N, C-alpha and C positions, 0 to 999 in steps of 0.2 A: 645351399642352392640359391637362395635369395641373394646372398652376398656375391656369388659368382655372376649372377645376372646383372647386379648393380655395377659390378666392376666392368662387365662387357659394355654396358651403356656408356660408362665414363670413358672407356678406352676408345670406343667408336666416335664419341663426341670430340675427344682430343685429336683423333686422327682427322676428322672433318675440319677442325679448326686449323690444323697444320696444313691441310691442302689449301684452304682459303688463304691462309697466310702466305703460302708459297706463291699462289696466283697473284695476290696483291703485291708481293715483293717483285715479282717479274714484271707486273704492269708498271709499277713505279720506276723500275730500272730501265724500261724501254723508253728510248727518247722519242719525243713527239716528232711527227713527220715534218721535215723541212723542205720547202719548195723554192726553187729558183725560177723566176719569170723574166724573160727578156723583153725589153721595150725598145722598139725602133722609133726614132724621132728625127725629123729633118732639120730641126732647129739647132744652131750652134750651142755648144755646151755652156758658154758664158753669156748667152743671150738672156734678155729679161725674162722671157717665158720659161726658159729652162731653170733659171735660178729661183724665180718667184712663184712658179706654178708647178712645174714638173717635180722638182726636188721636194717641196713641201708635201705634195701628194704622195710621192714615194715614201717619205718619212711617216706619213699618216698610215699608210698601208702596213708598213713594217711594225709600227707601234700597235695598230689594231689587231694584228695577227700574233702579237707578242714574240716577234722575231722568227716566226715559223715561215714567213715568206721573205725572200730576199729578191730585190729587184736589180737586174743588170740593165743599166740605161745605156743605149747606144745612140748618142746624139750626132748631129751633123751629117746625116746620111751614111754613117760608117757601116751600117748593116744592110740597109736597102735605100734606094732613092725614094724621095718623097712621093713621086708619082706612082711608085710601085707598092706602096705600103699596104693599101687595102687588099690587094691580091696576095701579098706576102702573109698577112694575118689569116686570110681564108685558107691558104695552103699550109699553114703551120710553120712557115719559115721563121716567123717570130711569134712569140706568145701574145704580145700586146703591141698595138701600133698607134702612133699619133697620126690620125688620118684627117687630111684636109680635103673636104668633099667637093671643093671647087674644081678639083682635078677630074672629077667623075660625075658630071651633071646628070647622067642617065641612071646612075646607080641608086640614088635615094631621092627621086624627083619630088615626092610629097614633102620630104623634109626641107626641100628648097623653098617652101613657103616663107621661111624665116629670112630669106635673102631678098624678098621683094622690096623694091625701093619705096620710100615714103612711109614705111611702117612706124608706129609711135614707139620706137625703141629708145628708152631713156638711158640704158647702160648695158654693158655686156653681161653683167651679173643677172640683171632682170631677163634679158633675152635668153640666156642659157637656162635659167629656171623654166621659162615658157617652153623652150625646145624639149627639155626633158619631160615636162608634163604632157606635151603633145605626143611624145613617144609612149608614155604610159596610157594615155587616153584613147589613142586610135590604133586598132589592130593593123590597119593598112600601113601605118608608119612603122610599127614593130616588125612587120613582114619585110621591110626593106633591109633590116639588120639581121634577118633570120640565120644567116650563115656565120654570124659572129655573136659575141656577147658584149653589148655596149656597157662600158663602165662609167662613162661620162659623155655628155653631149654639150659642147661649148660653142659659143658664138662671140663675135666681135661686137663692138659698138659700130654704128654706121661709119662707113669709110668717108674720107675726104679726098680731094684731088691734090696731088703734088706734081709739079712740072719743073722742067729744067731750064727752059728758055724764056717763058713768059707767064705772067699771072693770068689765070682764068677767072674772069669776073662775070661773064655773060654766056648765054648759049652760043652766041656768035664766036666767042673766043675759043670755044671747045671744038667747033666744027672742023673736021678733017684731021684732028690730032690723033696720033696713034697712042692709045691709052691701054696700059696693061690692066686687064681685069681677069676675073675668074669665070668659069663657065656657068651656064644657067641664066637666071634673071639678071645678074650684073652685066653679062654680055648683052642681053636684050636692051637693058637700060641705055648702055653706051651707044648702041645702034640708034635708038630713038632720039638720043640727044645730039646725034650727028657726028659723033666721034668714030674712030676706027678701033673697035675692040681687038686687043691682041693678047693671046694666051702665052704667058711666059712662066715657067716654074719659078717659085719665089727665090730659091737660091741663085738664080741666074739674073734676077732683076737689076742688081747693082750695075753689072756690066752692060745690060741692055739700055739702061738710062745713061750711063757714062758714054757709050758709043753711039747714042742716038738711034738705036734700034726702035725704041719707043720714046715718045715725047713726055710721057708722064704715066701716072698710075693712080688707081684708087687704092688707098692704104689706110691701115690703122696705125696708131702711135707705136704699138709694139713692134711692127715691122720696121718703122723708121729707126727705132732704137736698135733692134736686134741686128739689122743688116746695114746700119750706119748710112741710111739713105740720105741723111742730111749732108753727106759729103758730095753727093752728085745732084741733089735737087734743092733748089733755092726757094721755090714758091709753093705756098700751101693755102688751099682754098677750102673753107668749110662749106661744103655743098651737100644737098640731100641725096647722097648715094646709098647703095645697098650695103648690107652687112654680109659677112661670110660666116660659115659654121664648119664644125668638124666633130670628130669623135675620138675617144680613146676606146678602142675595141679589142677584145681578147679573142684568140682562136677558140672556136666553139668546142672542139674536141678536148683541147687542153683545159678549158674552163670546166667542162663536165667531168673531167677526171679528178678535179680537186675535191678534197673532203668538204662536206657541206658547211662545217664550222668555219673553214678558211674562206669559202665563198661569201658567207654571211659577214665575216669580219671585213673583207675587202669592200663589200657593198655598203657597209656602215659608214665608210668615209668616201664613197663614190656616189653613184646615182644622183639624186637631186642635189645633195649638199656638195658633192664633188663637182658637179656641173657649175654650180654657182661659184665655187672656189676658182675654177678655171677661168670663167668669165671675168671675175673680179680681179684676180691676180695677174692673169695673162694680158688683159687688155685695159681695163679701167685704170689701173695704177701706173700704166706705162708712159703716159703723156709727159709727166715731169721728167722722167728719165731721158726721154728723147730730147727735150729742151736742154737739159743739163749736159748731155753728150755733145750737142751742137755748140753750146757755149764754151765747153772745155776745149774744143778744137777751133774756136773762133770762127765758126761757120755761120753765115747769115741765113736766117729763116724768116722770110717775109710772109706773114699770115694775113688772110683776108676772109672776113666773115660775110657771107653772101646776104644781102638785105632780103627782107621778107618778100618784096614784090618779085624779085628774081627767083627765089625759091618756089613761089607759086607758079611761075612760068615753067620751071623745070618739072615740077610735079604734074602739071597739066599734060605735058607730052610724054612723061616717062615714069608715072607712078600708077594712078588709078587705071589707065589703059592697060598697063602690064599686069595688074591684079586680075582684071577680067580675062586677059589673054591667057594667063597662067591657068585659071580655072577651066576655061574652054579646052585648053591643051590637055589638061589632066583628065577631064571628063571624056574627051575623045579617046583617051587611052584606057578607058574603063574605070577610072577612079571617080566614082559618083560622089564620094565624100569630100571632094576637093573644096567646094564652096563652104562646107561645114568646117573644114580644117582652117581655111582662111579666116572665117568669122571667129572661130575659137581663138586663133592666134591674136587677132586684134583685141578681142575681149580680155584675154589674159594679160596682154601687154599694157592695157589701160587700167588694169585692176590695181 
């Protein structure tokens, strides 16, 4: 009787082990879930930003997720136009979008603080770091992105002025010129400086300059290189203009449907570090590429660094007054934290 009971115990134990083994075997055999995410991007596939920022970021995501995430990149507006990307992300037409927020100045107005002229921005990498930290620090800024999931927030270095027919050296030289700018504070700055701000989508700027639709534009080196603007613009003036910013945002529903470990892996190479990567690789590193491109085509680029006394003149009429005007405008719209956001921006940029 004792022997029979012992045998029953052994048999039950073996049976349990067999069940566990079967479960483990099935689990091991089941392939890990693989996810494909689409990315819409207005930039040409061979552009500096695509090669040096987008592709490295995609590679980091695929490595961080151990191949479980595959990114399908649609550059050059092949999926949606740049001006439609934000709404395409929100609607789920694309999973992720490269969003240039200068197209939609009323969508993320508190984030626009980073575009105010005259801010102490030393590099696009530093500015992108500050922009992401503002997003983390202020609930009102996070609310601006509530319908999406930001993966990175990037910004440029301060823009300079390029022109086609004459060098801009003073305020007087700028007056009356049609200058392509983005919406929000950059537009207000051009008005204050006496120019005629003109909104033109970035992919259309080359022809606008070539055909005289605009006389010039505020630009970063990345755009000069990516869109070969050195072919149509001869004069480059380093002036105290605004910077611009954007985001890499995912569709909220798509993001929430991903397994948590995949989301964590993506954010491990995005967020703060990803934002800094985008600022550094997309903008800071592009100046030499633009100069090399012009030299290779034997294009003349006449550069002029504005002297300090002229910079002071520009800032007196189109920097501090616009800071105060921005705060008042935001407060009038119910954003009582606007002054605090501006002060935090300046503090972190100086840190």
